[in-house]
C-alpha positions as CSV (number, residue, x, y, z in Angstrom):
1,M,3.7,-16.1,6.9
2,C,0.8,-14.3,8.5
3,C,-1.3,-15.2,11.6
4,G,-0.1,-18.8,11.4
5,I,-1.3,-19.2,7.8
6,A,0.9,-21.3,5.4
7,W,1.8,-19.5,2.2
8,V,0.7,-22.0,-0.5
9,P,2.4,-21.4,-4.0
10,A,-0.1,-20.7,-6.7
11,D,-0.1,-23.2,-9.6
12,I,-1.6,-20.9,-12.2
13,V,0.0,-18.8,-15.0
14,I,-1.4,-15.6,-16.4
15,E,-1.9,-15.9,-20.1
16,R,-2.4,-13.2,-22.7
17,D,-6.0,-11.8,-22.7
18,T,-6.5,-13.0,-19.1
19,L,-6.5,-9.5,-17.6
20,L,-8.7,-6.6,-18.5
21,N,-7.3,-3.2,-19.5
22,P,-7.2,-0.9,-16.4
23,E,-7.9,2.3,-18.4
24,L,-10.8,0.8,-20.2
25,S,-12.1,-0.5,-16.9
26,L,-11.9,3.0,-15.4
27,L,-13.7,4.5,-18.3
28,A,-16.4,1.8,-18.0
29,F,-16.9,3.0,-14.4
30,Q,-17.4,6.5,-15.7
31,R,-20.0,5.1,-18.1
32,R,-21.8,3.5,-15.1
33,V,-21.8,6.9,-13.4
34,L,-23.2,8.5,-16.6
35,A,-26.0,5.8,-16.6
36,L,-27.3,7.4,-13.4
37,A,-27.6,10.7,-15.2
38,E,-29.3,8.9,-18.2
39,D,-31.8,7.2,-16.0
40,P,-35.1,9.1,-16.0
41,A,-35.9,7.7,-12.6
42,T,-33.0,9.7,-11.1
43,P,-34.2,13.1,-9.9
44,L,-33.3,15.9,-12.3
45,R,-31.1,17.8,-10.0
46,E,-29.1,14.6,-9.3
47,R,-28.9,13.8,-13.1
48,L,-27.3,17.2,-13.6
49,R,-24.9,16.6,-10.7
50,F,-23.8,13.2,-12.1
51,L,-23.2,14.8,-15.5
52,G,-20.8,17.2,-13.7
53,I,-19.1,14.3,-11.8
54,V,-18.4,12.6,-15.1
55,S,-16.8,15.8,-16.4
56,S,-14.6,16.0,-13.3
57,N,-13.6,12.4,-13.6
58,V,-12.7,12.7,-17.3
59,D,-10.6,15.8,-16.4
60,E,-8.7,13.7,-13.9
61,F,-8.3,10.9,-16.3
62,Y,-6.6,13.2,-18.7
63,M,-4.4,14.8,-16.0
64,V,-3.3,11.5,-14.5
65,R,-3.6,8.7,-17.1
66,M,-3.1,10.2,-20.5
67,P,0.3,11.9,-20.2
68,G,2.8,9.7,-22.0
69,R,0.2,7.4,-23.5
70,R,0.3,9.0,-26.9
71,T,4.1,9.2,-26.8
72,A,4.3,5.5,-26.1
73,A,1.8,4.8,-28.8
74,R,3.8,6.7,-31.4
75,S,7.1,5.2,-30.3
76,G,6.7,2.3,-32.6
77,R,6.4,-0.2,-29.8
78,R,3.5,-1.9,-31.5
79,S,4.8,-5.4,-30.7
80,V,4.8,-4.8,-26.9
81,I,1.9,-6.8,-25.7
82,A,0.4,-6.4,-22.2
83,D,-1.6,-8.9,-20.2
84,D,-4.8,-7.6,-21.8
85,G,-3.6,-8.8,-25.1
86,L,-3.2,-5.3,-26.6
87,S,-0.2,-3.6,-28.0
88,V,0.7,-0.1,-26.7
89,T,-0.7,1.4,-29.9
90,E,-3.9,-0.7,-29.7
91,R,-4.4,0.2,-26.1
92,Y,-4.1,3.9,-26.8
93,H,-6.6,3.8,-29.7
94,A,-9.0,1.7,-27.7
95,V,-8.9,4.2,-24.9
96,Q,-9.5,7.0,-27.4
97,R,-12.5,5.3,-28.8
98,A,-13.9,4.7,-25.3
99,I,-13.5,8.4,-24.4
100,T,-15.2,9.5,-27.6
101,E,-18.1,7.2,-27.0
102,L,-18.4,8.4,-23.4
103,L,-18.4,12.1,-24.3
104,E,-20.9,11.6,-27.1
105,A,-23.2,9.8,-24.7
106,Q,-22.7,12.5,-22.1
107,S,-23.5,15.3,-24.6
108,H,-26.7,13.5,-25.6
109,C,-27.7,13.0,-22.0
110,A,-27.0,16.7,-21.2
111,A,-29.4,17.7,-24.0
112,E,-32.1,15.4,-22.6
113,C,-31.6,16.8,-19.1
114,L,-31.7,20.4,-20.3
115,A,-34.9,19.7,-22.2
116,E,-36.4,18.3,-19.0
117,A,-35.2,21.3,-17.0
118,S,-36.8,23.6,-19.6
119,G,-40.1,21.7,-19.0
120,A,-39.6,22.4,-15.3
121,G,-39.2,26.1,-16.0
122,A,-35.4,26.4,-15.9
123,R,-33.6,27.3,-19.2
124,I,-30.1,28.2,-20.4
125,L,-30.8,31.0,-22.9
126,E,-28.7,32.7,-25.5
127,W,-28.3,36.4,-25.9
128,N,-30.7,36.6,-28.8
129,D,-33.4,35.0,-26.7
130,L,-33.5,38.0,-24.4
131,T,-35.7,41.1,-24.6
132,E,-34.0,44.4,-25.2
133,S,-34.6,45.5,-21.7
134,E,-33.0,42.3,-20.3
135,R,-30.0,42.7,-22.6
136,D,-29.6,46.3,-21.5
137,E,-29.7,45.4,-17.8
138,L,-27.2,42.5,-18.3
139,T,-24.9,44.8,-20.3
140,D,-24.9,47.3,-17.5
141,R,-24.0,44.5,-15.0
142,C,-21.3,43.3,-17.4
143,R,-19.8,46.8,-17.6
144,E,-19.9,47.4,-13.9
145,E,-19.3,44.0,-12.3
146,I,-17.4,41.8,-14.8
147,H,-15.4,43.9,-17.3
148,P,-13.3,45.7,-14.6
149,G,-11.8,42.3,-13.6
150,L,-11.0,41.1,-17.2
151,T,-7.6,41.3,-18.9
152,P,-7.4,40.6,-22.6
153,L,-3.9,39.2,-23.5
154,A,-2.7,39.5,-27.1
155,M,-2.0,36.1,-28.8
156,T,0.8,37.4,-31.0
157,L,4.4,36.7,-31.7
158,S,5.3,40.3,-31.2
159,P,8.5,40.7,-29.0
160,G,6.6,43.0,-26.7
161,H,3.7,40.6,-26.2
162,P,4.8,37.1,-25.3
163,L,2.1,34.4,-25.9
164,P,-0.1,34.2,-22.9
165,H,0.1,31.2,-20.6
166,L,-3.2,29.4,-21.0
167,P,-4.5,28.4,-17.6
168,H,-5.3,24.9,-16.4
169,L,-9.0,23.9,-16.4
170,A,-10.1,27.6,-16.8
171,L,-12.5,28.7,-19.5
172,S,-11.1,31.3,-21.9
173,L,-12.4,33.1,-24.9
174,A,-10.2,33.6,-28.0
175,V,-11.4,37.0,-29.3
176,V,-11.0,37.6,-33.1
177,F,-10.8,41.2,-34.2
178,R,-9.5,43.4,-37.1
179,R,-8.1,46.9,-36.7
180,E,-9.7,48.0,-40.0
181,P,-12.2,46.3,-42.3
182,G,-10.5,43.7,-44.5
183,G,-7.3,44.0,-42.4
184,T,-5.3,41.2,-40.8
185,P,-7.2,39.3,-38.1
186,H,-5.8,39.5,-34.5
187,L,-6.4,37.4,-31.5
188,A,-6.6,38.0,-27.8
189,E,-7.1,35.5,-25.0
190,L,-9.7,36.4,-22.3
191,E,-9.9,34.2,-19.2
192,L,-13.3,34.1,-17.7
193,P,-13.4,35.0,-14.0
194,G,-13.2,31.9,-11.8
195,D,-14.9,33.6,-8.8
196,M,-18.2,34.1,-10.5
197,S,-21.1,31.7,-11.1
198,R,-21.0,30.2,-14.6
199,L,-24.7,30.6,-14.9
200,V,-26.0,34.2,-14.6
201,R,-29.6,34.8,-13.6
202,I,-31.6,36.8,-16.1
203,P,-33.3,39.8,-14.5
204,G,-37.0,39.3,-13.8
205,R,-37.0,35.6,-14.5
206,A,-37.2,33.0,-11.7
207,H,-35.1,30.2,-13.1
208,D,-33.8,31.2,-16.5
209,V,-30.0,31.8,-16.9
210,I,-27.4,32.8,-19.4
211,T,-23.9,31.4,-19.4
212,L,-21.1,33.8,-18.3
213,E,-19.2,33.2,-21.6
214,E,-22.3,34.2,-23.6
215,L,-22.8,37.3,-21.6
216,I,-19.1,38.3,-22.0
217,R,-19.1,37.4,-25.6
218,A,-22.1,39.6,-26.4
219,N,-20.3,42.5,-24.7
220,V,-16.7,41.8,-25.6
221,A,-16.6,44.8,-28.0
222,M,-16.5,47.1,-24.9
223,L,-13.0,45.7,-24.1
224,H,-11.9,46.5,-27.7
225,P,-13.5,49.8,-28.5
226,H,-11.4,50.8,-31.5
227,V,-11.4,47.6,-33.5
228,Q,-13.9,45.4,-35.3
229,V,-14.7,42.3,-33.2
230,E,-15.6,39.3,-35.4
231,G,-16.1,36.6,-32.8
232,A,-15.1,35.1,-29.5
233,H,-14.7,31.3,-29.2
234,L,-14.6,29.4,-26.0
235,F,-11.8,26.9,-25.1
236,R,-10.4,25.1,-22.1
237,V,-6.9,23.6,-21.5
238,T,-6.2,20.5,-19.4
239,R,-2.6,20.1,-18.2
240,C,-0.7,17.1,-16.8
241,G,-1.4,16.5,-13.1
242,D,2.0,15.1,-12.2
243,L,4.0,16.7,-9.5
244,A,7.6,17.3,-10.5
245,L,9.2,16.3,-7.1
246,D,12.6,15.0,-6.3
247,E,11.9,13.4,-2.9
248,Q,15.3,11.8,-2.6
249,G,17.1,15.1,-3.2
250,A,14.9,17.3,-1.2
251,S,16.4,18.7,2.0
252,D,12.9,19.9,3.2
253,L,10.0,17.9,1.9
254,L,7.4,20.5,3.0
255,Q,9.1,23.2,1.0
256,A,9.8,20.9,-1.9
257,V,6.1,19.9,-2.2
258,A,5.0,23.5,-1.8
259,S,7.3,24.6,-4.6
260,A,6.3,21.7,-6.9
261,T,2.6,22.5,-6.4
262,E,3.2,26.0,-7.5
263,R,4.8,24.7,-10.7
264,R,2.0,22.3,-11.6
265,P,-0.1,24.9,-13.4
266,F,2.8,25.2,-15.9
267,N,2.8,21.4,-16.7
268,P,2.4,20.5,-20.4
269,A,-1.1,20.6,-21.9
270,V,-2.6,17.2,-22.6
271,R,-6.0,18.3,-23.9
272,V,-7.8,21.3,-25.4
273,E,-11.6,21.4,-25.5
274,L,-12.9,24.0,-27.9
275,E,-16.2,25.1,-29.4
276,Q,-17.0,23.3,-32.6
277,A,-17.5,26.7,-34.4
278,M,-13.9,27.9,-33.7
279,P,-12.2,28.8,-37.0
280,D,-9.1,26.7,-38.0
281,F,-6.7,29.7,-37.7
282,V,-7.8,30.4,-34.2
283,R,-7.3,26.7,-33.2
284,A,-3.8,27.0,-34.7
285,M,-2.9,30.0,-32.6
286,V,-4.2,28.3,-29.4
287,L,-1.9,25.4,-30.2
288,E,1.0,27.7,-30.9
289,S,0.6,29.2,-27.5
290,L,0.7,25.7,-26.0
291,R,3.7,24.8,-28.0
292,H,5.4,27.9,-26.6
293,D,4.6,26.7,-23.1
294,A,6.0,23.3,-24.0
295,L,9.4,24.7,-25.0
296,T,10.5,24.3,-21.3
297,T,9.3,20.7,-21.3
298,P,11.5,18.4,-23.5
299,G,9.6,15.9,-25.5
300,A,6.2,17.5,-24.9
301,E,3.7,16.8,-27.7
302,D,0.7,18.7,-29.0
303,P,-2.3,18.1,-26.8
304,E,-5.3,16.2,-27.9
305,I,-8.0,18.4,-29.5
306,Q,-11.7,17.8,-28.6
307,S,-14.2,19.7,-30.6
308,I,-17.4,20.2,-28.5
309,D,-20.9,20.8,-29.9
310,G,-22.6,22.3,-26.9
311,L,-21.5,23.4,-23.4
312,L,-17.9,23.0,-22.3
313,D,-17.3,21.8,-18.8
314,L,-20.7,20.4,-17.7
315,R,-19.9,20.8,-14.0
316,C,-21.8,24.1,-14.2
317,L,-25.1,22.2,-14.7
318,A,-25.2,21.5,-11.0
319,E,-25.7,25.3,-10.5
320,L,-28.9,25.4,-12.7
321,P,-31.6,27.1,-10.5
322,L,-34.3,24.5,-10.7
323,P,-37.6,25.1,-9.0
324,S,-37.8,23.9,-5.4
325,R,-39.7,20.7,-5.8
326,A,-39.2,17.5,-3.8
327,Q,-39.3,15.3,-6.9
328,L,-36.3,17.0,-8.4
329,E,-33.8,15.8,-5.9
330,Y,-33.1,12.9,-3.6
331,P,-35.0,12.8,-0.4
332,P,-33.0,14.1,2.6
333,L,-30.9,11.4,4.4
334,H,-31.8,11.0,8.1
335,A,-28.5,9.8,9.5
336,R,-28.3,7.9,12.8
337,R,-26.5,9.2,15.8
338,P,-25.1,5.9,17.1
339,V,-23.9,7.4,20.5
340,A,-26.4,9.4,22.5
341,P,-25.5,13.0,23.2
342,D,-25.3,12.5,27.0
343,I,-22.8,9.7,26.7
344,S,-19.2,10.4,25.8
345,M,-17.5,8.6,22.9
346,F,-15.0,7.1,25.3
347,D,-17.7,5.7,27.6
348,A,-19.5,4.3,24.5
349,I,-16.5,2.3,23.2
350,R,-14.6,1.5,26.4
351,D,-16.1,-2.0,26.9
352,E,-17.1,-2.9,23.3
353,D,-16.2,-1.9,19.8
354,L,-18.4,0.4,17.8
355,L,-18.6,-0.1,14.0
356,V,-20.5,2.6,12.1
357,H,-21.5,2.9,8.4
358,H,-21.3,6.4,6.9
359,P,-23.1,8.4,5.8
360,F,-26.0,6.4,7.2
361,D,-24.4,6.8,10.6
362,A,-23.5,10.5,10.8
363,F,-19.8,11.3,10.3
364,D,-20.0,14.5,12.3
365,E,-21.6,12.7,15.2
366,T,-19.0,10.0,15.3
367,V,-15.6,10.7,13.8
368,V,-15.6,14.5,14.2
369,R,-17.1,14.1,17.7
370,F,-14.5,11.6,18.7
371,V,-11.6,13.9,17.8
372,R,-13.4,17.0,19.2
373,E,-14.1,15.3,22.6
374,A,-10.4,14.1,22.7
375,A,-9.3,17.7,22.2
376,D,-11.6,19.0,24.9
377,D,-11.2,16.3,27.5
378,P,-8.7,17.2,30.3
379,H,-7.9,13.5,30.8
380,V,-6.6,13.0,27.3
381,T,-2.9,13.4,27.2
382,A,-2.1,12.6,23.5
383,I,-3.7,12.5,20.1
384,K,-2.0,10.9,17.1
385,M,-3.5,10.9,13.5
386,T,-2.8,10.4,9.9
387,L,-4.2,13.0,7.5
388,Y,-4.5,12.3,3.8
389,R,-7.4,14.4,2.4
390,V,-9.1,16.7,4.8
391,G,-10.2,19.6,2.6
392,S,-9.8,23.3,2.7
393,T,-11.8,23.6,5.9
394,S,-11.7,20.9,8.6
395,P,-13.3,20.7,12.0
396,I,-11.0,17.7,12.7
397,V,-7.8,19.7,12.1
398,Q,-9.3,22.6,14.0
399,A,-9.8,20.2,17.0
400,L,-6.1,19.1,16.7
401,L,-5.0,22.7,16.6
402,D,-7.0,23.4,19.8
403,A,-5.6,20.3,21.5
404,A,-2.0,21.4,20.6
405,L,-2.6,24.9,21.8
406,A,-4.0,23.5,25.1
407,G,-0.8,21.6,25.7
408,K,-1.8,18.1,24.7
409,R,0.8,16.0,22.8
410,V,-0.4,16.1,19.2
411,A,1.5,14.1,16.6
412,V,0.2,14.1,13.0
413,L,1.5,12.5,9.8
414,V,0.2,14.9,7.1
415,E,0.6,13.2,3.7
416,L,1.8,16.2,1.7
417,K,1.8,14.1,-1.6
418,A,-2.0,13.4,-1.6
419,R,-2.6,14.2,-5.3
420,F,-4.4,17.5,-5.9
421,D,-4.6,18.1,-2.1
422,E,-1.0,19.1,-1.7
423,E,-1.7,22.8,-1.2
424,H,-4.3,22.2,1.5
425,N,-2.0,19.7,3.3
426,V,1.0,22.0,3.2
427,G,-1.1,24.7,4.8
428,W,-2.4,22.3,7.5
429,A,1.1,21.0,8.3
430,R,2.4,24.5,8.8
431,A,-0.6,25.4,11.0
432,L,-0.2,22.4,13.2
433,E,3.5,23.1,13.6
434,R,2.7,26.7,14.6
435,A,0.3,25.4,17.2
436,G,3.0,23.2,18.8
437,G,2.1,19.9,17.2
438,S,4.7,17.4,16.1
439,V,4.2,16.9,12.3
440,V,5.7,14.3,10.0
441,Y,5.3,15.1,6.3
442,G,5.4,11.5,5.0
443,L,7.9,9.0,3.9
444,V,10.2,9.3,0.9
445,G,9.0,7.1,-1.9
446,F,5.8,6.1,-0.2
447,K,2.4,7.7,0.5
448,T,0.7,7.2,3.8
449,H,-2.9,6.4,2.9
450,A,-3.9,4.7,6.2
451,K,-6.8,6.4,8.0
452,V,-6.1,5.9,11.7
453,A,-6.2,7.9,15.0
454,L,-5.0,7.1,18.5
455,V,-6.1,8.8,21.6
456,V,-4.4,8.3,24.9
457,R,-6.5,9.0,28.0
458,R,-5.6,8.8,31.7
459,E,-8.1,6.6,33.6
460,R,-7.8,5.3,37.1
461,E,-4.1,5.8,37.3
462,R,-3.4,4.1,34.0
463,L,-3.3,5.2,30.4
464,Q,-6.0,3.8,28.1
465,R,-5.7,3.8,24.4
466,Y,-8.7,4.5,22.1
467,V,-8.5,3.9,18.4
468,H,-10.3,5.0,15.3
469,V,-9.7,3.2,12.0
470,G,-11.6,4.2,8.9
471,T,-11.9,3.2,5.3
472,G,-12.3,6.9,4.2
473,N,-10.6,10.2,4.8
474,Y,-10.9,12.6,7.7
475,N,-13.0,14.9,5.5
476,T,-16.4,16.0,6.6
477,R,-17.7,16.6,3.1
478,S,-16.7,13.1,1.8
479,G,-18.1,11.8,5.1
480,R,-21.5,12.9,4.0
481,Q,-21.1,11.9,0.3
482,Y,-19.2,8.6,0.4
483,T,-20.1,5.2,1.9
484,D,-17.4,4.3,4.4
485,L,-16.8,2.4,7.6
486,S,-15.4,3.5,10.9
487,L,-14.3,1.3,13.8
488,F,-13.9,2.7,17.3
489,S,-12.2,0.5,19.7
490,A,-10.4,0.3,23.1
491,R,-9.1,-3.2,22.6
492,E,-5.7,-3.7,24.0
493,D,-4.4,-5.7,21.0
494,L,-5.6,-3.1,18.4
495,G,-4.4,-0.2,20.5
496,A,-0.9,-1.7,20.8
497,D,-0.7,-2.4,17.1
498,V,-1.8,1.2,16.3
499,A,0.7,2.6,18.8
500,D,3.5,0.5,17.2
501,L,2.4,1.9,13.8
502,F,2.6,5.5,15.0
503,N,6.0,4.8,16.7
504,E,7.3,3.7,13.3
505,L,5.7,6.5,11.3
506,T,7.0,9.2,13.6
507,G,10.2,7.7,14.9
508,S,11.6,6.2,11.7
509,S,12.3,7.4,8.1
510,R,11.4,4.0,6.7
511,P,7.9,2.5,6.1
512,P,6.5,0.3,8.8
513,Q,7.8,-3.3,8.6
514,G,4.8,-5.1,10.1
515,L,2.4,-5.4,13.1
516,S,2.2,-8.4,15.4
517,R,-1.2,-8.5,17.0
518,G,-3.6,-9.0,14.0
519,A,-3.6,-5.7,12.2
520,L,-1.9,-5.7,8.7
521,V,0.2,-2.9,7.3
522,A,1.6,-2.2,3.8
523,P,4.0,-2.0,2.1
524,H,5.8,-5.0,3.5
525,Q,3.2,-7.1,5.4
526,L,-0.2,-6.6,3.8
527,L,0.3,-8.2,0.4
528,P,1.9,-11.5,1.7
529,A,-0.9,-11.6,4.3
530,I,-3.7,-11.2,1.7
531,L,-2.1,-13.8,-0.5
532,A,-1.8,-16.2,2.4
533,L,-5.4,-15.7,3.4
534,I,-6.5,-16.4,-0.2
535,D,-4.3,-19.5,-0.3
536,R,-5.8,-20.8,2.9
537,E,-9.2,-20.7,1.3
538,T,-7.7,-22.6,-1.7
539,E,-6.4,-25.3,0.6
540,H,-9.7,-25.6,2.3
541,A,-11.4,-26.1,-1.1
542,R,-8.9,-28.7,-2.1
543,A,-9.6,-30.6,1.1
544,G,-13.3,-30.5,0.5
545,L,-14.0,-27.9,3.2
546,P,-16.2,-24.8,2.9
547,A,-14.2,-22.0,1.2
548,A,-15.3,-18.6,0.3
549,I,-13.8,-15.1,-0.3
550,T,-15.9,-11.9,-0.4
551,I,-14.1,-8.6,-0.9
552,K,-15.5,-5.1,-1.4
553,V,-12.9,-2.5,-2.7
554,N,-12.7,0.5,-5.0
555,A,-10.3,-1.1,-7.4
556,L,-8.7,-4.5,-8.1
557,S,-5.7,-4.5,-10.5
558,D,-2.8,-6.1,-8.7
559,R,-1.6,-8.9,-11.0
560,E,-0.4,-11.2,-8.2
561,V,-3.7,-10.9,-6.2
562,V,-5.7,-11.6,-9.4
563,T,-3.5,-14.7,-10.1
564,R,-4.2,-16.0,-6.6
565,L,-7.9,-15.4,-6.9
566,Y,-8.0,-17.3,-10.2
567,A,-6.2,-20.2,-8.5
568,A,-8.6,-20.1,-5.6
569,A,-11.7,-20.2,-7.9
570,A,-10.1,-23.0,-10.0
571,A,-9.7,-25.0,-6.8
572,G,-13.4,-24.6,-5.9
573,V,-13.4,-21.4,-3.8
574,D,-16.5,-19.2,-4.3
575,V,-15.1,-15.7,-4.9
576,D,-17.5,-12.7,-4.7
577,L,-16.0,-9.3,-5.5
578,I,-17.7,-5.9,-5.2
579,V,-15.4,-3.6,-7.1
580,R,-16.6,0.0,-7.6
581,G,-14.1,1.1,-10.3
582,I,-11.1,-0.5,-12.0
583,C,-11.2,-4.3,-12.1
584,T,-8.6,-6.1,-14.3
585,L,-9.8,-9.6,-13.2
586,R,-11.7,-11.3,-16.0
587,P,-14.5,-13.5,-14.7
588,G,-14.3,-17.0,-16.1
589,A,-10.6,-16.8,-17.1
590,N,-8.1,-19.5,-16.1
591,A,-10.5,-22.3,-15.2
592,S,-12.4,-20.0,-12.8
593,A,-15.7,-20.2,-14.7
594,G,-18.7,-20.0,-12.5
595,R,-16.7,-19.5,-9.3
596,I,-15.9,-15.7,-9.6
597,R,-18.6,-13.1,-9.6
598,V,-17.7,-9.4,-9.9
599,M,-20.3,-6.7,-9.0
600,S,-20.1,-2.9,-9.2
601,V,-22.5,-0.7,-7.4
602,V,-23.0,3.0,-8.3
603,G,-25.5,5.1,-6.6
604,R,-26.4,8.3,-4.8
605,F,-23.3,8.0,-2.6
606,L,-19.9,7.1,-3.9
607,E,-19.0,3.6,-2.8
608,H,-15.7,3.8,-0.8
609,S,-15.8,1.2,2.0
610,R,-13.3,-1.7,1.9
611,I,-14.2,-5.0,3.5
612,Y,-12.4,-8.3,3.3
613,R,-14.0,-11.6,4.4
614,F,-12.4,-15.0,4.2
615,G,-14.7,-18.0,5.0
616,N,-12.0,-20.0,6.8
617,N,-14.0,-23.3,7.1
618,G,-16.9,-21.7,9.1
619,E,-14.8,-19.4,11.2
620,P,-14.7,-16.3,9.0
621,A,-12.0,-13.6,9.2
622,H,-13.1,-10.0,8.6
623,F,-11.0,-7.0,8.0
624,I,-11.7,-3.4,7.1
625,G,-9.3,-0.5,6.3
626,S,-7.8,1.8,3.8
627,S,-6.4,-0.5,1.1
628,D,-7.6,-1.4,-2.3
629,L,-6.0,-4.2,-4.3
630,R,-3.9,-2.1,-6.6
631,P,-0.1,-2.3,-6.9
632,R,0.3,1.2,-5.5
633,N,-1.8,0.3,-2.4
634,L,0.0,-2.9,-1.7
635,R,3.5,-1.9,-2.7
636,R,4.0,1.9,-2.5
637,R,1.8,3.1,0.3
638,V,1.3,2.7,4.0
639,E,-2.1,1.1,4.3
640,L,-3.8,-0.5,7.3
641,L,-6.3,-3.3,7.6
642,V,-7.6,-4.2,11.0
643,P,-9.4,-7.4,12.1
644,I,-13.1,-7.2,13.1
645,G,-13.8,-9.7,15.8
646,G,-17.1,-9.0,17.6
647,L,-20.1,-11.1,16.6
648,R,-22.3,-8.0,16.2
649,E,-19.7,-6.2,14.1
650,C,-19.1,-9.2,11.9
651,A,-22.8,-9.7,11.4
652,T,-23.0,-6.0,10.3
653,L,-20.3,-6.6,7.7
654,D,-21.9,-9.7,6.4
655,R,-25.2,-7.9,6.0
656,I,-23.5,-5.1,4.1
657,L,-21.7,-7.5,1.8
658,A,-24.9,-9.5,1.2
659,L,-27.0,-6.4,0.3
660,Y,-24.4,-5.2,-2.2
661,L,-24.0,-8.6,-3.8
662,D,-27.8,-8.8,-4.3
663,D,-28.2,-5.1,-5.2
664,A,-30.9,-4.9,-7.7
665,T,-29.4,-1.7,-9.2
666,G,-25.9,-3.2,-9.5
667,W,-23.8,-4.1,-12.5
668,E,-22.3,-7.5,-13.2
669,L,-19.0,-7.9,-15.0
670,G,-18.9,-10.3,-17.9
671,H,-16.0,-12.3,-19.3
672,D,-15.7,-9.9,-22.3
673,G,-15.1,-6.9,-19.9
674,T,-18.6,-5.4,-20.3
675,Y,-21.0,-4.7,-17.4
676,M,-24.6,-5.7,-17.5
677,K,-27.0,-3.8,-15.4
678,R,-29.6,-5.5,-13.3
679,R,-33.1,-4.3,-13.8
680,G,-34.2,-3.6,-10.3
681,T,-34.9,-0.2,-8.6
682,A,-34.2,-0.8,-5.0
683,G,-30.5,-1.0,-4.1
684,A,-28.3,-1.5,-1.0
685,Q,-27.9,2.3,-0.4
686,Q,-31.6,2.8,-0.3
687,A,-32.0,-0.1,2.2
688,F,-29.3,1.4,4.4
689,A,-30.9,4.9,4.2
690,E,-34.4,3.5,5.0
691,S,-33.0,1.6,7.9
692,A,-31.3,4.7,9.3
693,H,-34.5,6.7,8.9
694,A,-36.5,4.0,10.7
695,D,-34.0,4.0,13.6
696,T,-33.9,7.8,13.8
697,T,-37.7,7.9,13.8
698,T,-37.9,5.3,16.5
699,L,-35.4,7.3,18.7
700,L,-37.3,10.5,18.2
701,R,-40.6,8.9,19.2
702,A,-38.9,7.4,22.2
């Protein structure tokens, strides 16, 4: 039961081939990101940035999703068939083909972009392209600024020289040399410095560069003065991203996460990227080093080998020093300041809710300002927040530190297990404790992914609650780069629900069981509530009443939710889904033909907002919050959705959903799992940016 809604049993069964493969769906999303880099209409600097984003995303794919896939594929479980109709082995090989096709397309796109950059006057040159005086000057720089920090490590089985540990996601050169002509070849591993730019400016040239590996390779003989250097070949190792953490057995979760994070760089290797020209015996020695690493990991297999013709790790392309021309990058975003500087955030939201849309409404001038004002306001007595990903520097955490040092009651749940942000979060947790804040590290077996803050302020002899609920993290960088929503409210019902949530998070070691005034919380309440809301639309359709569901999320892969959406569409409910990334729902399956539409929008900003709208026979129910529709969100995390009730706020959400559904740059998912791109040029993000610019200009003129 939820909000008085009857839970109607679904009368539909998932058959084989009904669901799409989640890994292939995620790789299809990377392909849509790459399409932005391939599009000549995208400014060149942004094309290079999108190429780097694809590289980062593929890295994470290998770190998170590939470990164990090959082991399962080789285990002989060919007969195990998943909902997508593929056996374990078939799934693995399908994923491999998709990755290969993606990387080939990325390599081709990179060549096109570099050719365009060359036409604009910015080139990546090789050593032999330089003049003698340029080589001399760079050699001097290499000798004075680079070589002193390099340490060659012998790749040998000699007892006195253990095989070097090959670092995670770092570029290394395998240097081949002989002690005398015709002698036995020897190898040394040379890790490139991670604190230097990958692209080195060429003296006297405005925009031409040489890669750091090319510069070091050309001068590597200086590190081996008494031998004959025959070559230096670039490679890069990707390791499993899992965190070896025994939550149940940990006596101190903070120390356990800190220790597990320190061990992660020694996880088994899952991939090795190497230059295509690397000799076979050098490849063999690199693999031998990784096998030596794997001796401490039972069952670890050889990593996948990717032979690259061109640059490794295309993230460096974002550093290419292009000329300063407006047409080479997106126009600047003129974000709104929804609350005037002379009005406090508390005054602005005391009598009515404020719903803002980032980055078109400035994150710094809303979310950061709200926390900063709370920290500085002498009438504020308490601040409570959840922190998931806040980054290495954070004005929000700094405001919390200041509030705690000033004597305010500060209670923070810092989710230590936020993947790849564990080290930052451990540091922030310790800093908040030193400042006098009360810190909870998370719940055993669950991640707290909700984005919520509660401020308690003394006003006219009473305590007034102010709430912020977001769809995105309390991270200023992502607040400028992601589309997200923030609700600021002083509503009594929402404030009471959020207060109850924090009381459970800080006062109990179990996940929250449920809220009673309209907000919905996972892992126990949210899934049944969503299913009940879907089923209510199904019953409306069966009764001949208007019925519609519109949902915007980052991912949809929960089998039970997909089943209910199929049932709703089969009953006559119009289901519109805007899913940025993974979507396992197959449009047209299970008698839903023509009733389910799935859109994906990829643009300048990463789509991250989550909106749920249920038509409810003309009285629509709207929710926003942190949760996607994946098993982990609904079953293994603390997530929060809150109802949006104001006419103005609901109209804003309806406009956002309508613009995304009609986005001329969007992609529509077909029954076969492929996405077809619409042919327009003006998208929802552009419309939001233009609207913000117009509002900003009007305010300036006023």
